[in-house]
N, C-alpha and C positions, 0 to 999 in steps of 0.2 A: 774406067775410073774406080768403080767400086771394087773391081778385082785387084787393082793396084793398092787401094787403101787396105783391103783385107790382107794382102801380102805384107805390107808395111807393118800392120798391126801384129801379124803373126811373128814377124822377125823381131819386133820390139819385145813381145812377151817372152820369146825364147832367149833373147839376149839378156833380159833382166829377170833371171830365174827366181831370185829371192823375192823380188817385188811381186812377180806373177804368182808364185806359190802362196805367199801370205794373203794376197787378195782373193785368189780362188779358194784357198782353204777356208778363210774367214767367211766368205759369202756362202760356201757350201755348207759349213756348219750351221750358219744362221738359218738358211732356207730349210735344211733337213730337220733341224730342231723345231722350226716353226710348223712344218707339215706334220711331224709326229705328234707334237703337243695338240695341234688343232684337230687332228683325227680323234684323239682321246676326248678333247673338250666337246666336239660335236657329238660323239657317242653319248657322253654323259647328259648332254642337253636334249638328246633325242628320245629319252625315256617316255614311254606311254604317249607317243604321238601317233595317232592313227586317224582314220577318217571319222570325223565327228568328235574327236577327243576334246576339242575346245568347249564342248557342251557337257562334259562328264566331270562331276565333282564328287569328292569323298566327304562323308560326314564324320566329324570328330567332336570330342567333348571338351568342355571347360568345367572346372569345379570351383565352387565358392568355399574358400577356406579363410577363416579369420577376417571375414568381410571383404576379401579380395578374390577376384577371379584368377585362377592359376591354370596353365595349360594342362590338359588331361592326356589321355592316350589316343591311339589311332582307331580304336574300336567304337562301336555304337551298340545299341540293344537290338534284340531280335525283332522288336516291333517298330524300330525307328523308321525303316524304309517304308513299310506299308502305311504307317501313320502319317508320315510327311507327304506321301503321294496323295493320300486321301484329302489332306488338309490344304495343299497348295497346288492349284491347277498348272503352275509353271513347270511342274515335275511330270515328265512323260513316263518315266519308268524307273525302277530301282533294281539292284541286284545285291544280295548278301553273300558274303564268303565267310565260312567258319573253318579255320584251319584245323586239320587233323594230321598231327605229326607222329612219326615213328611207327606207323601201321605197316604190318607185313602183308603182302599179297601172295597167295598160293595158287599155283596152276600146275596140274599134273605132278603133284608132289614136289614141285620146285619152289623154293623160297625166293621172293624178290623183296629185298630189304632196301633201306635208305630212301624211302619214298616220302614225299611231302604232298599232301592232298588238301582238298577243301570241299566242303559242302557248298553248292552253288544253286541259285535260282535259274530257271530256264532262260531268263533274259540275259544271261551271261554273254552269249554270243552276239546278241544285238548291241549291247552297250559297249563291249570291248572290241567290236568289229573283228571277231575271231571266226574262222571257218573250220569246217571239218573236211579232212581228206577221205574219211569214211563215216557214214552215218548222216542223219538229218538234224540240222540245228533246231528245227521246230519241235522235235520230239525227244531229242537225246537226253534231256534232263527233266522230263515231265513225270516219269513214273518213279515210285520209291525203289531203292536198291538198283538204280541204274548207275553206271560208271562210264566216264569218258576218259580215255588214256591219252597221255602225250605221245607224240610220234616216236620219241626215243624209247619210252617205256613199252609201248605196243610192240616195237621191233624187238626189244629185249625178251618179252614174254612169248610172242607168237611168231617171231621171225618175219618172213615175207607174206605169211598167210593173212587173209582178211579176218580180223577178230570179231566182227559184228555178230552178235548173237551168242558168242562164247561167254563163259563165266569165269570169274576169278573169285577166290574165297578170301575173306578177311577173318582171321581167327578172333580178333578183338570183338567182344560183344556177342559171341555166340556162333562162331564159325558159319557166317552167313554168306551165301552165294550172291555175287553182284553180276548183273548182266551187262556186258560191254555193248554200249549203244552208240559209241562214237570214238574217232581218233582225231585229235587236233591236227590241223594242217601246219605241221612244223613247229619247232620251238622258237619262242621270241625272246632273245637274250636281253634286249633293252626294255624290259617291263618289270615292274615290282610285283606283279601278280602271277608269276609263273608257278605252275604246279605240275607234279607228275601225273596226277589224276584228279578228276572232279566227280563228286558224288551228288546225285540229285538232292536238293534241299528237303524235299518231302521225306527223305529217309530219316531225317533228324527226329521226327516225331515218334518213330517207333524203334529206332536203333538203340539198344540198351547202352551203348557207349555214352549217349548224351541224355540218359534218363535223369531228369531233375524235376523237383517240385516247382521251381521258379522259371521254367523255360519259356513261359508265355508272358512274363512280366517285365517291368523296368528295373530288375534287380541286378542282372549280370550282363555286362557289356563285353562280349567276346566276338563280335561280328563286324567285319569290314563291310561298310555299307556305301554303295556308290549310286548316285542319282544322275539320270540323263535328263537334262533340262531342255525345254523348248528353245530353239535357236534364237528366238526373239526375246527370251526372258532377260530381265534386268537382274543380273547376278547379285550386285551389291544390295539392291532393294530386297531380293528374296532372302539373302543371308541375314539381313536385319530382322526380317519377319520370323525366320527360323530361330534366331537367337532369342527373340522375345516369346517364342512359343513355349508354353509350360503345360505339357500333358499331365493328366492326373497320374500321380504316383512318381513323378520326376521332380525331386526337390533339390534345390541348390546346385543344379546343373543346367547347362545349356548346350545346344548343338551349334556347330559351325560348318561352313562349306569351305573346301579347299580344292582348287583345280587339280585334276589327276596329273596334268603335265608338270605340276610343281612339286609333287610328292617326293620324287627321288632325290632332288637336290635341296629342297627347302623344308622338308618335314623330318624331324628327328624325335619322334614321340615314343614313349614306351609301347611295346607290342606292335611295332611296324612289321609288315609282312616280310621284310628283308632288311639287312643293314643298308641304310641309305647312304648316298654320297653327300658331299658338302658343297653347297653353292659357292661359299667363300673360297674353298680349296680350288675348285674348278676355275673360279674367277682369277685367283692368283696365278694359276698355271697359264691361263690365257695371257695375263699381263707379262709373265716371263717369256712367252712365245713372241709377243710383240717387242719386248725389250731386246731379246736376242737378235731378231732380224734387224731392228733399228741400229743396234750396235754394229752389226756387220756392214750396214750402209755407211754409218759414221766412219768406221774403219776404212772403208773403200775411199771415201771422200778425203780423209786425212792422208792416206798413202798416196792417192793420185795427185793431190795438191803439193805434197812434199816432193814428189818426183817432177812436178812441173817446173820447179826452179832449175833442175838439172837439164830439162829439155828446152829451156828458154832460148838458148842460142840456135838450136835446131829450128824452132818456130820462127826466130828472126831471119835465118837464112831462107826458109821457105817463103816468107813474106817478101824478101828482097827479090827472089826469082819469080815472083808473080802470083803466089798462092793467096787467094782471097779468104776472108774470115769464115764465110759459110763452108768453104772446102775444109778448112782446118777443124771446124766444129764437127763436120761430117766424119772426117778421119778419126777424131777423138771418140765420137759416138760409136763408130764401127769397132774401134779397139775396145771400148767399154762393153759393147754388145757381145763381142767375141769372148771377153773375159767372163761376163755374167752368164753367157750361154753355157760355157764349160762348167761354171760353178753350179748352175741349175741342173745340168745333166748329171753331174757327180752327186748332187744332193738327192735327186730322185733315185739314182742308183743306190745311194746310202740308205734311203728310206726302205727300199725293197730288201736290202741286205739285213738291216737292223730291225725291221718290223717284227719278225718272229721272236727275237729276244725281247723287244719292247712289249709284245703281247704276253710273253711269259712273265714279265715284270708286273704288268698291270692286271694279269689274269683274265685277259679278253682275247677275242679273235678278230681284231681290226683288220680291214683290208683297204687297199687303195684301189677301189673299183670305181665303176662309172657312177654309182650312187654317191659314194663319198666325194668323188671329184666334183659332182654337181653341188654338194653341200659346201665344198671348199671354194667354189667359184668366186664368191665375194672377197675371200681372203687372197685369192690369186690376183684379183683386180687391185687390191691394196698393194700386193707385191709388185705388180707392174708399175704402179704409180711411183713406188719407192725406188725401183730400179731406174726408172726414167729420170726422176729428180736427181738421184745420186750420180747419174751419168752426165747429165747436162751441166752441172756446176763445174766439174773439172774441165769440161770441154770449153766453156765460156772463159774460165781462168786462163787456159792455155792460149786461146785465140786472141785475147785482148792485148798481149804483150806488144810493145812498140819495137820494131826492129832496130832502130838507131840506139835506143836505150839499152837494149839487150846486147847488141854487138860491141858496145863500148864498155860492157861490164858494170853498168851503173843501175842494174835492175834492183828495185826495192819493192817489197811486198806492201800492199795497201793496208791501212789500219782496219778497213772493213773485213778484208780477208783474214787478217790475224785474229780479229775478234770472233769471226765465225768459227775458225778452227779451235780457238780457246773455248768457245761455247760448246763445241762438239765434245772436246775432251772433258770439260766439266760435266757434261751430260753423261759421258761414259763413267766417270767416277761416281756420279750420283746413282746411276743404275747399279754399279758394282756394290756400293755401300748398302743400298736398299736390299739387293738380293742377298748379300752376306748377312745382314740383320735378320731377314726372313728365314734363311737357312739355320742360323744359330737359334732363333726363337722356336722354330719347328722342332729342332732336336731337343731343346730344353723342355718343351711341353711334353714330348713323347717320354723323355726320362722322368718327368714329373708323374705322368700317368703310371709308369712302370714301377716307380719307387715309392709312391705314396702308400702308407699303410692302409690295407683294406679292412682291417678289423677282423680278418679271418686268415688262417694259415692254410694255403692251398698247395704248398709244395709237398710232393710225394703222396698226394691224395688222388685216388682213382675212383671214378664212378662206374659201377657195373650195372648193366641193364639188358633186358632181353624179353622175348615173348615166348611163352610155352605154346607149342603148336598143337599138341594132342589133347588139350583141354581148354574149356572156356576160361577166360581170365579169372572170373569170379570164383571158379572152382579151385584155383591154386591157393591152398590154405596158408595161413600164417606159419603153420608148422613147417611147411616146405622151406620157407625163408629162414626160419630158426635153424633148421638143419644146415642150410647153406652157410649161414653166419658162423655156426659152430665149426664147420669144416674149414672155413676160411681162416678162422683164428688159430687153427693148428699149424698154419704155415709159418716157417721161420722168418719169412719176409714180411709178415703182417704184424703190426702192433695193436691195431684195433679195427673194429668194424661197426658201422651204424647204419640204420635204415632211415630214410627220409623220403618225402615226396618231391624234393628239389634240392638244389645246391647252389652256392654262389656262382653266378655267371649263367645260370639257367633262366630261360624266359617263362617261368611258371605263370599261370594265368588266373590265379585266385585273387582277382581284384574285386573288392567289395565297395559298393557305394549305395547310398539310400538305405543302408541297414541301420535301423534304430539301435542306438547304443546308450546305455545308462551308466554314467560314471560312478565311481565310489562315493562322490559327494551328493549323489542323487540327481544331478543335472542330466537331462535328456539331450542327446545330440544325434542328429542325422546328417550332419554336414560333412563328416569325415570320409575321406577316400583312403582305404587301407588295404593291405595285402595280408594274406595268411597262408601258412602251409603247415604240414604236420611232420613230426620227427620223433625219434626215440630220445630218451634222456641223455645217452652218451654222445649224441650228435654234436653237442657243444664242445665236448672234449676233443672229438675227432677233428672238427673244423678249427679248433684253437680259438673259439670265441670267448671273450671275457665278460664277466658279469659286473655291472655297475651296482647292483643290489640284488639280494635274494640268491636263489640257486635254481638249478634245473628242476623240472617236475620229476617225479619218481616213477619207476617202472610199475605197472599194474598187471594183475593176472590176466585181465581181459583185453589189455592193450588200449584201454581208453581211460582218460582222466579229464576231470573238469578243471585241472590246473593248467595255466598257460604261462608262457614267457613272452614278454613284449620287449620292443627295443626302446631306446631313449627317446626317439622321435615320437613314438606313440605316447609316451609319458608326457612329453611337452604338449602334444595335442590335447591331452586330458587336462592341461594347465596345472600339472603337478610338478612342484619343485623339490619336494621331499621324497626322494626315490625310496628310501628305506621305509617311509611311512605308507607307501603304496603296497608293500609286500603283505600278502594275506587279505587284501581288500577284494571286493567282488565287483565284477563288471558284467553287465547284462547285454547280450546280443544273441542272435540266432534263436530267440525265444528260450534262452537258457542262461544259467548263472555260471560265471567262470571266475576262478580265484587266481590272482596274480602270484605266481610262485617266484618269479625272478624277472629282472630287467637286464637284458643283454646290452652291452655297449653297441652303439651304432656301427654297422658294417655296410660295405658297398656290395649289394647283391647284384645290381645290374651293371656296374661299372661306373667310371667317373664322368661319363657324359651325362648321366642323369643324377638328380639329387636323391638323397636317401629318403625313402618313404616310410610311413608308419607301418609297423609290422606286428603281427601276432603269430606266435608259433604254438601249435597245439600238439597234444599227444593222442594219436588215433591210429587205427589199423584199417585196412591193410596198407603196408608200405612196401614198395617194390623197387625203389632206387637204393642201391647198396653203395655206401661209401667205404672204401678200404684205405686205411692209413698204412703205407708201406714203411718199413724200417729204413732209417737214413742210410744204412749200409747198402740198401738196394739201389741207391742213386747212381751207381756205376752202370755203364751200358750193359755189361754182361749179366750183372745181378738183376737189373730191371727186366731184361729179356727172360731170365729164368723165372722171375716173380710173375710176369704176365702169363707165361706158359702154365704155371701152376694154378693161377686164378682161373684160366680158361678150363683146365682139366677138372678142377673142383666144381665149377659151374655146371659143366656137362655131366658130371657124375650125378648131381642132384636133379638136373633138368636135361635128360639125354636128348629129347626132341624139342629143341628151342633155338631161337636166335640168340646171339650173344654180342654185346657191344661193350667197349670200355673207352673212357676218355680220361686224360689227366686234367684235373681241374685248373691247374695253373696255366696250362697251354690253352685250354678252352677259354679261360678268362682273358688271356692275352690276345686271342684271335679277334676280339672285338675292336682292337686297335690296328688291325691289319691295314685298313684303308689309310689311316693316319700315318702309319709307317711308310706306306708306299708314297704318299704325298711328300713326306719329309725327305725320302730318298730321291724322288724325282726333283724336288726343289734343289737338293744338293748337286745332282748331276747336271741339270741345266744351268745352275748358277756357275758351276765350274766352266762349262762351255761358254757362257756369256763372259766370264772373266777372261778366258783365253782370247776371245774375240776383242774384248776391250784392250787387252794387253798388246794385241797386234796394232790396234789403232794408236795406242800410246807410243809404240815403237816407231810408227810412221811419223808422228808429230815430233818425236825426239830427233829422228833423222832429218826432218825438215829444219828444225831449229839449229841443229849442228851445221847444216849446209849454209843457212842464212848467216850464222855468226862465225864462220870459219876464219875469216880475216880478223875479226875482233879477237878471237881466241889466239890467233897467231901473234898479234900485236901485244896482247897481254903477256904471252909467254916470253917474247923477246924482252919485255920490260921487267921480267923476273917473277911473274905469277907462278905459283906452285900448282901441281896437279890437283891438290885438295881445294885450292881457291877456284880453279876452273870448274871442278865438279860442283861446288857450292853455287857458282854463278849459273850453271846450266840447270841445276836441279831445284833451285829455290822457287821458281815459278810453279813447278809441278806441285810442290808442297802446299803453296797457297791455293792452288786449284782444288787439291784434295780437301783442304780445310773448308773452302767454300761449299764444295759438294757435300761434305759431311753435315754442315749446318742446314742445308736444304733437305738432305736425306733423312735426318732424324725424325722430324714431324711426319713425313710421308710414311716411313716404315713403321713408326709407332701407330699411326692410324690404321694402316693395312693389317698389321699383325693383331691389333686389338680387335678388329672386325673378325678375323679368323678365330681368335680365342673365344669369341662369343658363342661358338658352337659347343663349348665344353662347360658343364656345370661346375667343374673344379678345374682351375687353370693356374698355371705358374705366373709369377710376377714378371712385369716388364723391367727387368733389372738394367741399371745404367751401364753395367759392364758389357752387356750385349752390344750396345751401340758403340761403346769405346773399342771393343774388340773388332767390330766390323770396320770402324774407321782406321784402326792401327793396321789391320790386315790389308785394307785397300792402300794405305800409305806404303806398306812394305812391298806390295806387288808393284806399285808405281815406281818406287825407288829402285827396285831390282831391275825392272824393265828399262828405266831411263838411264841408270848408272852405267850399263854396259855400253850404250851408245856414247854417253858423255865421257866415259873413260877413254874410248877410242879417239874421240875428238881432242881430249886433253893431252893425249900422248902422241899425237901426230906431230911430225916435223913442221915447225912454223914456216920454214922456207917454202913448203908445198903450198901453204895457204896464201903467202905474200908474193910469190914469184911474178904474178901478173902485174904488180905495181912497178 
């Protein structure tokens, strides 16, 4: 019997090629899209999940500003970890990480650049559950000037040889040799704390790179601090106690705990270890995945029920010759199983085919391996339920037909069946409009970020940097850079050059808090959290910054000046409204007096995801970041290439033994929106696929409607109805359904996209035309899909529809 039913199902699918193709294609797209999206979603949600990770929390700061607590950055102080462990018995251990970026490693006169490292306490391995493939985790970070390499960096430097006991040299801070004491056991892609190398934290206290007067105090927070809590600790209670804790020297600040598992998706603070993801974006993509597969099932149900009317006489005849209802249901389920099985096989094949392209798109190396399959098992269970439900409904519809009614040609669809199909198609329109609104809003926000004035001109601006290898950094004199600047200015491709310690888009780390400041009015304030960096006077011209009042500080013979430039935000923090009146006034901080020379208009240093911060720009030496303004004529590809070649030659003429790097500031600034662009593009792609599936379902319902009303259409045509009147008759219900779906979709899409926009400090408006455009687009898609079938029905010969009468 089963073999016979399988043969019948195969013949039916082969006979009805269009029906089979649409169903299989729609289900395959839905399943493949679902698997691909959930692979990505699972990866994003798996960050920093390791044995014991539920007990690991990071410490971050809040600041009191204007009587309100505002979120601070991701760092804490050097003494935060030891102090909290000593104070609270719920804390088992701590680890501090201090980033060291841009350092060059040397071995056998070979330079290894592009490395990101960190100072780390010995507890690193215990807290993060990391192992070494070479070395001993108990001693690897115990001694000063010990270094642990990542597996990839160790292979790059030493090949297949065991590097334990070997040395690598870091020119920065005195050409010091570091002893290799460990090699990490593989790289961990889904972690926010990946580093190319780790240096023992004890190195900090003697390494000249970090020589500061305040390194033992509560003054400078540049340290990621993680706490391992007792597994029985009450985290909420401990967090309250830590928030209330006020150590001596810490004013108007408080500590918080956040689970390490939440950092990647739910933390977007200044000075994060890496560019984090977005929980809202991942959540929206997961919703798209479920919508896509639900649409494919709705599509299948609509198409199957539309074909059931064509098969009614077949079912009637089978019942007359003795077929029982369970047999008819079984036959329908076998047919559905065959169709779904083919679709799933094609979907899995499509996943393997398109996964490399998808990986290139998201910048990852996702695999559909046994580990991922285990993580996807709950979703496969959901898919199984969905397939079963979508298969059983058409089976019950087919099997319930009464043979007498069917064979007399008096079969009428039930109101319940019609309402279900109408509900499904309204659901498809609802999903379509919601997805279209989301895609339009995501694009609008990305354009807003790209086009909003930054307050600085980054186009044709290049940053040059490098490290001199044959001398200690501090021995590279200002005259060396003056020589380089002079040579660069001789280039016909260069219009100006300036030195600075940072540039817009750079994550400079001069964050100051708890630094006493005396305003010009004599008021003392230690509540402010502010940033500072140093630059040459022409820095403002090179970056195109405008002054709200005053002017840049002037060049001095010794490269130092007590004149400063502040931004408008700092002036507001000083509660000054008369900007011109602030020029020439004195501010006291760093145990010195500083004269305000100018007030620069607010500009976005960190990008539009973060608010503008108070800023002080000082004039000091040495400065080793070189900003080169290229002539606009260099914007062509050939001229840009020649300009970059000349910059490199000039650099190496002055510093023959050195590394050399360059970046275009506009491209570097734009890179921070890379993940948002990926999200917007992914939203568009999967929205198009979802709309394609929804259109197939709409095609099925239109086909069903035309079959149901073919005799009515024939009678109307005989009585003189025009093609236009028939089209209106058949299409008007779909217009009503689109309108109803639109009314439901607007509040849903508004809420969803508003939640997504909360991740941006500066966001576009929720314009009414976005919703209108989504509704009009959905209506256009519906009418185009429906009208083709309606036109065929309207142009059919009425004799064909009425001949049974």
